[in-house]
C-alpha positions as CSV (number, residue, x, y, z in Angstrom):
1,M,100.9,72.1,105.2
2,P,103.2,74.0,102.6
3,S,102.7,77.9,102.4
4,T,100.9,78.8,99.2
5,K,101.3,82.6,100.1
6,K,102.2,84.6,96.6
7,S,104.3,87.6,95.8
8,V,102.0,90.4,94.5
9,R,104.1,92.0,91.3
10,R,103.4,95.7,90.7
11,V,104.0,97.0,87.2
12,E,104.2,100.8,87.0
13,K,102.0,102.2,83.8
14,P,101.8,105.6,82.4
15,W,98.0,105.7,83.5
16,G,98.8,104.2,87.2
17,Y,99.7,100.6,87.7
18,E,99.1,96.8,87.8
19,L,99.1,94.6,90.6
20,I,99.4,91.1,89.5
21,W,98.0,89.0,92.3
22,G,97.4,85.6,90.9
23,E,99.1,84.3,87.6
24,T,99.0,80.6,86.7
25,K,99.3,78.5,83.0
26,D,95.6,79.0,83.3
27,Y,94.5,82.4,84.2
28,V,95.8,85.8,85.4
29,G,94.4,88.1,88.1
30,K,95.0,91.9,88.5
31,L,94.0,95.0,89.9
32,L,94.3,97.9,87.7
33,H,94.6,101.2,89.2
34,I,93.9,103.9,86.6
35,K,94.3,107.8,87.8
36,K,91.5,110.0,87.0
37,D,91.5,111.5,83.4
38,H,93.8,108.6,82.3
39,K,93.1,106.0,79.9
40,L,94.5,102.7,78.6
41,S,95.3,102.1,74.9
42,L,92.5,101.4,72.4
43,Q,93.3,97.8,71.9
44,Y,92.4,94.1,71.3
45,H,93.9,90.7,72.1
46,E,94.3,88.0,69.4
47,V,94.1,85.0,72.0
48,K,93.6,86.7,75.3
49,E,90.0,86.8,76.9
50,E,89.2,89.0,80.1
51,T,86.4,90.1,82.4
52,I,86.7,93.4,84.5
53,Y,84.9,94.3,87.6
54,V,85.1,98.1,89.0
55,Q,85.8,97.8,92.9
56,S,86.1,101.6,93.3
57,G,85.8,104.8,90.9
58,K,83.8,105.3,87.8
59,M,85.0,104.9,84.4
60,L,84.0,105.1,80.7
61,F,84.3,101.9,79.2
62,L,84.5,101.8,75.3
63,F,84.1,98.3,73.7
64,E,83.2,96.8,70.4
65,D,80.0,95.0,70.0
66,D,78.8,91.7,68.1
67,H,78.5,93.7,64.9
68,G,81.8,95.7,65.1
69,K,80.1,99.0,66.3
70,M,82.0,100.9,69.2
71,L,79.6,101.5,72.0
72,E,80.4,103.4,75.4
73,V,79.0,102.7,78.6
74,T,80.0,104.2,82.2
75,L,81.1,101.6,84.6
76,L,80.6,102.1,88.6
77,P,81.6,100.2,91.7
78,G,80.3,96.6,91.4
79,E,79.5,96.5,88.1
80,A,81.6,94.0,85.5
81,H,82.0,93.6,81.7
82,H,83.0,90.7,79.6
83,I,85.9,91.4,76.8
84,P,85.9,88.5,74.2
85,T,89.2,87.7,72.1
86,G,89.3,90.2,69.1
87,R,87.2,92.5,70.3
88,K,88.3,96.6,70.6
89,H,88.3,98.3,73.8
90,R,89.5,101.0,76.2
91,M,89.1,102.1,79.9
92,I,88.9,106.0,80.5
93,A,89.0,107.0,84.4
94,I,86.3,109.6,85.1
95,E,87.5,109.4,88.9
96,D,90.4,107.3,90.3
97,C,89.4,103.6,89.5
98,D,90.4,100.3,90.8
99,V,89.3,97.3,88.3
100,F,90.1,93.8,89.3
101,E,90.7,91.9,85.9
102,V,90.7,88.1,85.4
103,S,92.1,86.9,82.0
104,T,93.6,84.0,80.2
105,P,97.4,84.1,81.0
106,H,98.5,86.0,77.6
107,L,100.3,89.1,79.1
108,N,101.9,90.4,76.4
109,D,98.9,89.8,74.0
110,V,98.1,93.4,73.1
111,V,97.2,94.9,70.2
112,R,97.4,98.9,70.3
113,L,95.3,100.7,67.9
114,E,95.7,104.2,69.7
115,D,97.8,105.3,72.6
116,A,98.0,108.6,74.6
117,Y,101.4,107.6,75.8
118,A,103.1,106.8,72.5
119,R,103.6,103.3,73.5
120,V,103.7,100.9,70.6
121,K,102.7,97.2,69.8
């Protein structure tokens, strides 16, 4: 039987790093390591849909509800949140966090509305 072992790709980010551990034409699986007091962009995706699962740490998760209102919730280990296409969202690490993300395979589909690290797009 041929091996199906996959290499894991590490992508450095100003807030920590991503480990892309699964990537096919249908889905992507990542582990996001977000350093304490760092935050991802306030962003949305035009096509991408994702679900996150907090493995360790504590985060403040900002997300747009069904009525366009921005809400905040604290996510702890064992908790998950679905992010539909087009919804604004942001992750802020209260403690170092490891977050699993599964999504559609649209890795470059990021519209940044606000970014603490002066990144564009």
